[in-house]
Phi, psi and omega in degrees: 000138181243148174236144179250122179249142176274181185293344174273358179085014180271131177290122183253335187198141176230136180203159176290337189250124179301318181296327177294322177296318179294319178298322178297317178298318179295324178303320180264016175056039173269125175269171189295347176275352182250006176209164173222150177256143177230127178276101184294328181299313179290322181295314181291329177295320178297321179295321179296330182276355180265126177269103184292328180298317179293322180296314179294320180297319180293326180285338180279344183282000000 
């Protein structure tokens, strides 16, 4: 799943297809310097692999 963010960091569109996000940006005449794509599937997998308890514990020492 991909999300399209504008240059202010606001999520504007979410879709399973990267090309659909790009088409949405083109529809609103956003060029590639005014948006970024984020692959949520890879991002959420990275979060699942992070042990937050250990991270917090290391910061408390």
